[in-house]
C-alpha positions in Angstrom: -105.8 -22.8 60.0 -104.3 -20.0 62.0 -105.9 -21.3 65.1 -104.5 -24.8 64.5 -101.0 -23.2 64.0 -101.3 -21.2 67.2 -102.5 -24.4 69.1 -99.4 -26.3 67.8 -97.1 -23.5 68.9 -98.6 -23.4 72.4 -98.2 -27.1 72.6 -94.5 -26.8 71.9 -94.2 -24.0 74.6 -96.0 -26.1 77.1 -93.8 -29.1 76.4 -90.7 -27.1 76.9 -91.9 -26.0 80.3 -92.6 -29.7 81.2 -89.1 -30.7 80.1 -87.5 -28.0 82.3 -89.5 -29.2 85.3 -88.6 -32.8 84.6 -84.9 -31.9 84.3 -85.0 -30.4 87.8 -86.3 -33.7 89.1 -83.7 -35.6 87.2 -80.9 -33.5 88.7 -82.3 -34.3 92.2 -82.4 -38.0 91.4 -78.7 -37.9 90.2 -77.7 -36.6 93.7 -79.3 -39.7 95.4 -77.3 -42.7 96.4 -77.0 -45.5 93.8 -79.9 -48.0 94.1 -82.3 -49.9 91.9 -85.1 -47.4 92.7 -82.8 -44.5 91.7 -82.0 -46.2 88.3 -85.7 -46.9 87.8 -86.8 -43.4 88.5 -84.1 -41.9 86.3 -84.9 -44.1 83.4 -88.6 -43.3 83.6 -88.1 -39.5 83.7 -85.5 -39.6 80.8 -87.9 -41.7 78.8 -90.6 -39.0 79.2 -88.3 -36.2 78.2 -87.3 -38.1 75.0 -91.0 -38.7 74.1 -91.7 -34.9 74.6 -88.7 -34.0 72.4 -89.8 -36.4 69.7 -93.3 -34.9 69.8 -91.9 -31.3 69.5 -89.8 -32.3 66.5 -92.9 -33.6 64.7 -94.9 -30.6 65.8 -92.4 -28.2 64.3 -92.4 -30.1 61.0 -96.2 -29.8 60.8 -96.0 -26.1 61.6 -93.5 -25.6 58.8 -95.7 -27.5 56.4 -98.8 -25.3 57.3 -96.8 -22.1 57.0 -95.5 -23.2 53.5 -99.1 -24.2 52.5 -100.5 -20.8 53.6 -97.8 -19.0 51.8 -98.3 -20.9 48.5 -102.1 -20.6 48.6 -102.4 -17.2 50.2 -104.6 -15.9 47.4 -106.9 -18.8 46.5 -108.4 -18.4 43.0 -112.0 -18.9 42.1 -111.6 -22.1 40.1 -115.1 -22.0 38.6 -114.4 -18.5 37.2 -111.0 -19.7 35.9 -112.7 -22.7 34.1 -115.3 -20.4 32.6 -112.5 -18.1 31.3 -110.7 -21.1 29.8 -114.0 -22.3 28.1 -114.5 -18.9 26.6 -111.0 -18.9 25.3 -111.4 -22.3 23.8 -114.7 -21.2 22.1 -112.9 -18.3 20.6 -110.2 -20.5 19.2 -112.8 -22.9 17.7 -114.4 -20.1 15.6 -111.0 -19.2 14.1 -109.9 -22.8 13.4 -111.1 -22.9 9.8 -109.4 -19.7 8.9 -106.2 -20.7 10.7 -106.0 -24.0 8.9 -106.4 -22.3 5.5 -103.7 -19.7 6.4 -101.4 -22.5 7.5 -101.7 -24.3 4.2 -100.9 -21.1 2.3 -97.8 -20.5 4.4 -96.6 -24.1 3.9 -96.8 -23.6 0.1 -94.8 -20.4 0.4 -92.1 -21.9 2.5 -91.7 -24.8 0.2 -90.9 -22.4 -2.6 -88.1 -20.8 -0.7 -84.6 -21.8 -1.5 -82.2 -22.6 1.2 -79.2 -20.3 1.0 -75.8 -22.0 0.5 -73.6 -22.0 3.5 -70.5 -19.8 3.2 -67.2 -21.3 4.2 -65.7 -19.4 7.2 -62.3 -17.8 6.6 -59.4 -18.3 8.8 -59.9 -14.9 10.3 -63.6 -15.7 11.0 -62.6 -18.9 12.7 -60.3 -17.0 15.0 -62.9 -14.4 15.7 -65.5 -17.1 16.5 -63.1 -18.9 18.7 -62.3 -15.7 20.5 -66.0 -15.0 21.1 -66.4 -18.4 22.6 -63.7 -17.9 25.2 -64.7 -14.3 25.8 -68.3 -15.3 26.8 -68.8 -15.1 30.5 -69.3 -18.4 32.4 -72.3 -18.4 34.7 -71.7 -20.2 38.0 -73.6 -20.5 41.3 -70.4 -21.3 43.2 -70.0 -17.8 44.6 -73.6 -17.5 45.6 -73.5 -20.9 47.4 -70.4 -19.9 49.4 -72.2 -16.7 50.5 -75.2 -18.7 51.5 -73.1 -21.2 53.5 -71.3 -18.3 55.3 -74.6 -16.8 56.2 -75.9 -20.1 57.4 -72.8 -20.6 59.7 -73.0 -17.1 61.3 -76.8 -17.5 61.7 -76.6 -20.9 63.5 -73.8 -19.6 65.8 -75.9 -16.6 66.8 -73.6 -14.0 65.3 -76.4 -12.9 62.9 -80.0 -12.8 64.1 -82.7 -14.4 61.9 -85.3 -11.7 61.5 -86.8 -9.5 58.8 -83.4 -7.7 58.4 -81.7 -11.0 57.6 -80.5 -11.3 54.0 -82.1 -14.7 53.6 -85.3 -14.0 55.6 -87.5 -14.6 52.6 -85.6 -17.7 51.4 -87.8 -20.7 52.3 -85.1 -23.2 51.5 -82.7 -21.4 53.8 -85.4 -21.3 56.6 -86.1 -25.0 56.2 -82.4 -25.8 56.4 -82.0 -23.6 59.5 -85.0 -25.3 61.2 -83.8 -28.8 60.4 -80.4 -27.9 61.8 -81.7 -26.8 65.2 -84.3 -29.6 65.2 -81.6 -32.3 64.8 -79.7 -30.6 67.6 -82.9 -30.7 69.7 -82.7 -26.9 70.2 -86.5 -26.5 70.3 -86.6 -23.1 71.9 -84.7 -21.8 68.9 -87.0 -23.6 66.6 -90.0 -22.1 68.3 -88.5 -18.6 67.8 -87.9 -19.3 64.2 -91.5 -20.4 63.7 -92.7 -17.1 65.3 -90.8 -15.2 62.6 -93.2 -16.7 60.1 -96.3 -15.4 61.9 
């Protein structure tokens, strides 16, 4: 899988080199006098560049999926051993089922004998105290964290903060995906390639 990932990365790099070479030819064509041949040549070369950019976009999505898969299944368990362990556990439960059922019946009889305590009416003072406790309880909110994340995203996309191992959100896969999608939509594939290298 690592070989496939490296092959995909090399394909993106090669495509970027092809696009640069094609852009040089396009600039030459733009300096030519207007003619049907000029328009034809320009259209053909621009079409090729668009196809390459589209391929790179799909390539980067596949790379991201492979990296996510490798991270999720980094330590692949031995499923046969896992099932054997489950079977052993189930066998242990089966031997205790009769005793457990008997104990449950006894506990049910004991619970049935218990009397439910009468509810006490709260005093005015208690009502005020309970009301105070409700308002004093801290309110949990993700608003502040979301604002921090958005600020980090903005300064990262503008290049003010480099995305590397020292980045506060380096280990945040959602942040990485959002960053990659942002640069992919803007067709900034060289930046996308650099981002993918941080996941090597």
